[in-house]
C-alpha positions, 0 to 999 in steps of 0.5 A: 419455498422462497424464490430469490429474484436475480438481476443481470449480474447473475450472468457475470463471472466476477465473484464480486458481481455475483455477490450482488446478483440477488440484490433488489437493486436493478444492477447493470455491469459496466457496458453500453447497455447501461449507458444506452438506458441512461440516455434513453430514460434521461437518468443519471448513472449510479456507479458502485465500485468494489471488490469481493474481499472488501469488508466495507463493501459487504457492509454497504451491501447488507445495509443499503443494496439489500434494503428494499426501500433504498433499492426502490429509490435507486431503481426509480431515479438512477441506472445502477452500475456495479464494477469489480475494480480488479476486473476493470482497473481502468474504470476504477482509476478514472472514478477513484481520481474523480472522487479524490478531486471532489472530496480529497480522498477515496476508497472502496466501496466507491460511490459515484454519480455520472451523467449518461455520458459517463462524466462524474459530478459527485461521489464518495465512498461508504455511506450509512443507509440513512445518509445514502437514502437522503443523498440519493433523493437529493441527487435525483432532485438536483438532476430534475431541477438544476440540470444545467449546473449539474452538467457544468459541474460534470464538464469541469470535473471531467476536464480536470480528470483529463488533465490529471490522468492524460499526463503529457510528456515534458521535454527534459532539460539536461540529463537525468540526475542521480541526485533524485535518489537523495530527494527520494530518501528525504521524502521517505525519511519525512514520512517514516515512523521510527517507532513502528516502521512504515510510512505515515500514520493510520491506516498503514499499508505495506510500502510494496513499491518503495521497499525495492528501491530502499533495499537496492540503495542499501545494498549497492550504495551502502545507504544506512538510512535506506537499510534502516527504514526498509529492514525496520519496516519489514521487522515491524510488519513481521511482528505485527497483527498484519502478519498471519503468524499461524498460516503465513502471508499478510493481510491488506493493511493495518487500521492502526499505526502499530500494524496490530489490527488489520482489515483481514482480507489477503491479496495475492499482489500484496503477498507476492511483493512482500515475499520478494522484499523479505527474500531480498532482505534475506540475501542482503543480511543473511538473517534467517527470519527474513527467509522464514517469513518469505517461505511462509508467505510463498507456502501460503500462496501455494497452499491456499491461493493456487488453483487446480489449473496451476495459476493463482487466485486473487484474494481471500475475503476479510469476512468469514461466516462468523464475522470479520477476523474470527477465522484468524483470532483466538481467545486465551481459553482456545489456546489452552484447549489446543496446546499443553499448558506450558506451550500455551503459556509461552504462546500467550506471552510471546503473542500478547494474548490477554483474557479479555482480548488484545484489540477493540473492534474498529467500528464500535470500539468494543472489546472483542474477547479475541486476540490478534497474534502479534509479537510485541517483545524484543529479542532480549525479552524473547531470550529471557522468556526462552531461558537463553539470555546467556546467549546475548552475553557471549562476546565472541559471537557478533551481535547479529549472530546472537540475535539470530540464535534467539530467533532460531530457538524461538522457531524451534519451540513454536514450530509444533504449536504453529502447526497444531493451531493451523490444523485446528484453524482449518476446521473453522468456517473459512473466508471465501476465496475470489478465484478469478485469475488475473494476468498482472497479479500472476505475473508478480507471483511468477516473478517472486517464485522464480527469484526465491527458488534460487535465493532461498534454495527451494527448487520446487518454487520454480516448478510452480512458477513455470506452471503458472506462466504456462497457464497464462500463456495458453489460457489467457490469450485470444486467437490472435495472440493478444493477452487477456486480463481475467480468467474464471470458470473456464472463460478468459475475457477483458482485453489486457491492460498495460500492467498485464503485459508488463508484469507478466512479461517481467515474470517471464524474464525472471523465469528465463534468468532462473532457468536459462530456457530461451522460450521464456525470453522469446515470449517476453520479447513478444509481449514487449513488442505487443505492449509497445504497439498497443500502448506506447504514446509515440507523440508525447511519450510514455504508455497509456494504461488502456488500448483501443479495445477498452471502450466507454472511457472518458479519458485514456489515462497514463498510470505513473503514480504507484498505488498497491501495485507498480504503476503501468509506466513503471512496470513497462519501463522495468520490462524494457530496461531488463530486456535491454540488459539481457539482449546486449550481446545477442540482439544489440539493435533490439537491446538499444531500442528497448533501452531508448524506450525505457529511458524515454518513459522515465524522461517523459515523467521526470518532472513528476519523478523529481517532485514525488519520487517516493510516489513513483518509485517503480519508475525510479526502480526502472531507472536503477535497472537501466543505469544502476550498475554504471551510475556513479554513487550519488550524494545521498546525504540528507541534512536533517539539521537544516532549518525548515521554512514554512511561511513566517516560521522557521524550525530547526532541530539540533541534537544535543549531548543530553537531548534535543533542542528545537528552535523556532525563528519567527518573522517580525509581525507574527507570533505562535501560541504557547504550549498552553494557549489562553484560548481553547480555539487557538492551536498550542505549539507542540513538540513530540518525540518518537523512537524505537531506540532504547532511549527514554525522552522526558517532557519538553521544557519550554522557555517561558512565553511572553505576554502580548496584548492583541486589542483588549485581549492578553495572550501568552505567545512566542515572538521572534524566537522560541526554544524547546529542550527535550531531555534524555531521561534515560536508556533501556537495555536492548536493541536496536542500537541504531535507528531514527528519532522523529520529532513532530512539531505543530504550531499556528502562525498568527498576526494581530488580526488573523491566524494562518492554518496550523502547520505540522512538520516532521524531522527524522534524525539518524542516531547510533547509540554509543557514538 
């Protein structure tokens, strides 16, 4: 019998740390013991941060941390420390920021090299095994031979980290200006994908914290731009492979811009926030599809994420025993084996199922033979597939009612098929569940369940929310009444963070609003007062993410920019703003105090809010909660036709009756390249158009470039001005009839002696067909 060697992680509760308990690496958990050993043996620390459902964390474990040779290098030259980012978000935030400063990006697994004092000097993410082994040897060599330079790098990087994360309040000049919402809208429009929804390119994440602000602006202020971006994004995610059409809920993110191929982990925090957004979209539009997506997501949370004790587990793994995604995907033959031929044919047509599979493996690019179910057809095409296209021509029915009728028919036809496929899928080897209970994530779940119980008229959700809230209150507080962050296997531990107090507090407020039971409000007030005492920065404003109980940190940081969850300061300001409104009549002094603190927190980071409101949208939402009802409607008009200046080139996009005109105004002494430059190393000037509207654009038509002599070389360039026409080639039948056209422009400004870096600019033009 083979006896597996264990390391110190076997004593931990984290499922992620326990996954590494049998590695040959001599892992330490984060704590004083590891850093004491590093100092006493004069070794650097190798810090590895990940989480249990992370696909690439598993890959690096298999390739490197289970490799005896690599483990020997780590054990000889480093003190290896393993951290679960979900248990220790404070540690994660610091060292993610460090790697971003070093490399410009970060992700998980996170790999960071530290001095024995915890100061980082180099880092990255996933490393292939050969590269990782070489890197370990190089770092060990530098630690031995170039110690002063390494320590200087660590000192400089740590100082930069402190400046970045210890955000200081700046005294505001004047009043808060609602015009910040126009800036927010403009930033969202600049990154918006009008074809596929969402923001930015691949990989594409659900915009969890942006959606509430957009939906609020659409409902309260009638912002068409906000409504189109929010609802189109929700539509495309619901259609995509990121959405589990059979079991409900959403995967973590899409590896492509189309929401087709996800990384298959499922997180509680994503699904709670998305269920809230779909519920809100339903109350805004009355579209039953939004209600169904919300219901299916909440039912998945209750069915697969609820623990025996009534709280919610954290995540489902990306990988299952048969491989990543195999649990969720299907071959065409499997569908025909499970369903009758007519139903299988309909399912294959609607979800784009192909005999050879409909996606390629991300890492290798090979065809998998399996299919990710995703709805790739419009409702016009659905009506034709279902044989009810005449519904779309009943002029007595409003357009939205016609399309909702098509959806309801689709739901009726697929209901039994979905149930049968879910039953068959449940017999497959399933992804592992990370069953730790986190206070902040449960707060999000409690909030949406309480909200949905009323909005979706499903009272059972309220009982589930109350049971989870009671569990947290009874089992995740210490004897002194302080919140704790994590519960697993009968043990509650880790002092709670700002986000725990704020998000759980918001969940309790939602329960009070749904039930009227005062004990939920009283508990929320108690948490808010504890939050202020533990985390508020009375000197400089705002809230720290950590309290005095959180030790061994090189900086006490303030969470302001949203990541996958609302920032700590955004959530804290929301809790205070919400409580201030509820207490106006019964406790005016406390109400005034909470309102003042919420306003002070918003003011403390106002400069950052003005610069990147789309990245601090949870704070922006707190501003709406505090003053939105009384705030005069701001001017939200974004001038999408205004010229954009970038260095020596000004670009303007002008709609024409038969297409688009793109104008380049080029300063004297500069030029830009032709669409087909004379040298391969020069960046061609490009104009690309994308839209989800039923418009076909033709190829761009360029006015001819002019010959230009630079030294002995004759180039074809544009000087002073370039004009490009993008014609409309035709129109297709179908919806949508309003949306956006995105114009992407790329160019490289040059003088006679040098070229600047290529520039990319995007323009978003609102379009309503028929006008």
